[in-house]
C-alpha positions in Angstrom: -0.2 -0.9 0.0 1.4 3.4 -0.9 -0.4 6.7 0.6 0.7 9.8 -1.5 0.0 13.8 0.4 0.4 16.4 -1.9 1.7 20.5 -0.6 2.2 23.4 -1.7 -0.4 24.4 -3.9 -1.2 28.2 -3.8 -2.9 31.0 -5.9 -0.8 32.8 -7.8 -0.2 36.2 -10.3 0.2 34.5 -14.1 4.5 33.8 -14.8 4.7 33.3 -11.0 6.6 29.8 -9.9 5.5 26.9 -7.1 6.6 23.9 -6.1 4.7 21.0 -5.5 5.2 18.2 -3.1 4.3 14.4 -3.1 5.3 12.7 0.1 4.9 8.7 0.0 5.0 6.4 2.2 5.5 3.1 1.6 9.0 1.0 2.5 10.3 1.1 -0.9 10.1 4.5 -2.8 12.7 3.1 -5.3 10.0 0.4 -6.4 8.2 3.1 -8.3 7.1 5.3 -10.8 5.5 8.5 -10.0 3.4 11.2 -12.0 1.6 14.2 -11.4 -1.5 14.7 -12.9 -4.0 17.3 -12.7 -7.6 18.4 -13.5 -9.4 21.7 -14.0 -13.5 22.1 -13.2 -15.5 20.5 -15.8 -12.8 18.2 -17.6 -11.2 15.0 -16.9 -8.4 14.6 -15.9 -4.3 15.2 -17.5 -1.8 14.2 -17.4 1.5 16.3 -17.0 4.8 14.4 -16.0 5.8 11.3 -14.9 9.5 10.0 -13.8 10.9 6.6 -13.7 12.4 5.3 -10.3 15.5 5.9 -10.2 14.5 9.8 -11.3 17.2 9.3 -14.7 13.9 9.5 -16.9 10.7 11.8 -17.3 8.6 12.6 -20.0 6.0 15.8 -19.5 3.0 16.8 -21.8 3.7 18.9 -24.7 1.2 22.7 -22.7 3.5 22.2 -19.7 7.2 21.2 -21.2 9.8 23.9 -21.0 8.6 25.1 -18.0 7.3 22.7 -15.4 10.2 19.6 -14.0 9.3 16.8 -12.9 12.1 14.6 -10.3 12.1 13.3 -6.9 14.5 12.5 -4.0 15.0 8.6 -3.1 16.5 9.0 0.2 13.4 11.1 1.0 10.3 9.0 -0.4 9.4 12.3 -2.2 8.4 13.7 -6.0 8.8 17.5 -6.8 6.9 19.4 -9.2 8.7 22.2 -10.2 6.0 24.8 -12.1 7.5 27.6 -13.5 6.1 30.6 -15.7 2.8 29.2 -14.8 -0.8 30.8 -16.8 -4.6 30.2 -16.1 -4.5 27.7 -18.1 -2.1 26.0 -15.6 -4.9 26.2 -12.8 -5.9 22.7 -11.4 -6.0 20.6 -8.4 -2.5 18.3 -8.9 -2.3 14.8 -8.4 0.5 13.1 -7.3 0.0 9.4 -8.1 2.3 5.7 -7.9 2.6 2.9 -10.0 5.0 -0.3 -9.2 7.7 -0.1 -11.1 7.2 1.5 -15.2 6.6 5.2 -15.5 3.5 5.0 -18.1 1.1 8.3 -19.2 -1.9 6.7 -18.8 -4.7 8.1 -15.9 -5.7 4.4 -15.2 -2.6 3.1 -15.3 -1.8 4.7 -11.8 -3.1 2.0 -8.8 -2.3 5.2 -6.0 -3.6 9.2 -5.2 -3.0 11.7 -3.6 -5.4 14.3 -2.3 -4.9 16.9 -5.0 -3.4 20.4 -4.0 -4.6 23.3 -5.5 -3.4 25.3 -8.4 -4.8 28.6 -9.2 -3.8 31.1 -12.0 -5.0 34.2 -12.0 -4.4 36.7 -14.9 
C-alpha cells in the first residue's frame, strides 16, 4: 500500500512559480514510478509529467514542456513538480500518483493517488 500526500499549491499570478511536493509512505519508494496529473473544473484528469524509479527518465505533456520539471528524492520518499511561468490555464487540482515499476502516461494505470492540491493562477 502506498499513501501519497501533496503540498505546495496556492494562488499565484500569471508568470509566477510554484513547487509542488508529494511525500510517499511506502517501504521502498524507489520501486515506484511517479507522476503528476491535473484536473481542471469540468475537464478530465490529464497527464502532466512522470519520472522513472531512479529519476533518470522523465516525460511531460506538451502543454507544460519547458515550464514544468518533475524530479524525485528517493532518500526523502518525495517527488516534486517545479512549475515556472504559470498561466491561467494551468489552474487545476494537481494529483500525485504512483505505479509499481514502469512509468506511463496513462491515468488508469496508476494504482495510488494523493488527495490533490489546488493551484490557481490569476491573470
